[in-house]
N, C-alpha and C positions, 0 to 999 in steps of 0.2 A: 574528478566528475564528466562524466560524458559531455558532450555538448546537446546532448537531445535527450534530457535526462527523464521530462514527462512524456505522456502520450494520453489521447483521447481515452476519457473515463476515470482520468488518475484523480484522486482528491487532493486539492490542495487549500493554502491559505492564500489571502489577498485582504489587506488592510485587518481587519477584524473578523471577516466573513470567509467560511467554507464554502469553497467553490469547487465545480465540477469541469476539466478540462473538456471542452469542446472539441478543436481543431488548434492547431499551431501553423505558423507559415517563418517563412525565414526571409530578413529584410537582408540583401548582402551589399546593400550600398551603405548602412549603418552597423554590416556586420553582428546583428543580434537576431533572437527569437523571440516572435510574439505569439503568444498564447491568447485564444478568444474561452471566456469562462462564462460559467452559469451557475449563479449561486445556488446553495442545493436547498433552500429554504424560502424563496421566492422565485421571480422571475429575471430578476436584475443580471444583466450581463455586463460585460468587461474587455477589453481589448489590452493587453499587458506585457509588458517586457518580461523577458525569463527572470531576470534580477529582482524585479519587485513581485516575485511569486515566492512563499515558504512551504516547505514541505511540513506536514503535518507530522510531530514523532509518534509511534508507536508507545502505546501505554497498556497494561493492565484491562484497564476497562474499555478502552476500544478492543480488545478482545475478548472479554466479555460478553459486549454488546453483538459477536459475531460470532459466539460460542457452538452456531449451527455446523460450521464446519471446520473449526479450528479446536484442537481438543490441546487444554491445558492443563488437566491434573494427570499428576503422577501416579498412576492406576493402569499396569499392564495389562489388568483384564478387560478395559475397554478400547483399547487402543485401534481394535478394527473396525469400530465405528466410525472413527473418523479418518481423513485421508492425509492430515499433517498433526505433528506435535510444535506446539510453540512454548518456548518457556525462558523464564529472566536470564540472560547471560550476564556479563562485566558491565558496568556502567550501566549507559541507555542502550544496550543493545539486546535483542532476542536472538534465541538462537532456535534455527527450524530444522525437523526430522522429518522425513516422509514417510510413510508406513510400506511393509512390506506383507506379503503373505504369512511370513513366519513370524511376524511380530518382534524383527529387529530394524531400531532407530538407527541409521546414521546421519549426522549431521550434513547437511547440505548447503546452509547458510548462515549469515548473523543478519539484522536487518536492524535500522532506526525509525523508519517513518514509513506511515501507512501507504505511498505509493510504491514502496520497494515489496511490501508483502502483496499489493493489488497487481505488482508486475509476476511476482514468483506463484503467485494463483493462476495468473491468466498461462504461463509457463506449463503449469499442471496441468490446463483444462477444467478447472476449478471456476464456479464463478466468483468472480472476482469484485462485485459490488459489496459497498460496505457502507456501514454506519460506523458516524464520529461523533 
């Protein structure tokens, strides 16, 4: 994994709650990264070390909640209305395909976690705010 895995706006788990990363800072003396978090369902905040944060596994339920920009049905007729297509891959991975003008899909990524999907959407210029 990269040294800096999460960026502001990413959804993560801390203890039992879902939080959004607000900011991060690197502590060179202790050789660790700390993240400032804010709870998604309250105004609770926390400053935690990167080792205490857990990624949120991507699930079909999360994809369905965010189906306004993610296409998850294998029907070529409607591909043009959605920017990307995501399907269940092997194990706990999902395969990601962008759409082109000629309805050709070529896989661009394997993802396992919500924050990875957020990064991908951000890179494609798509709104990366998500519900979990």
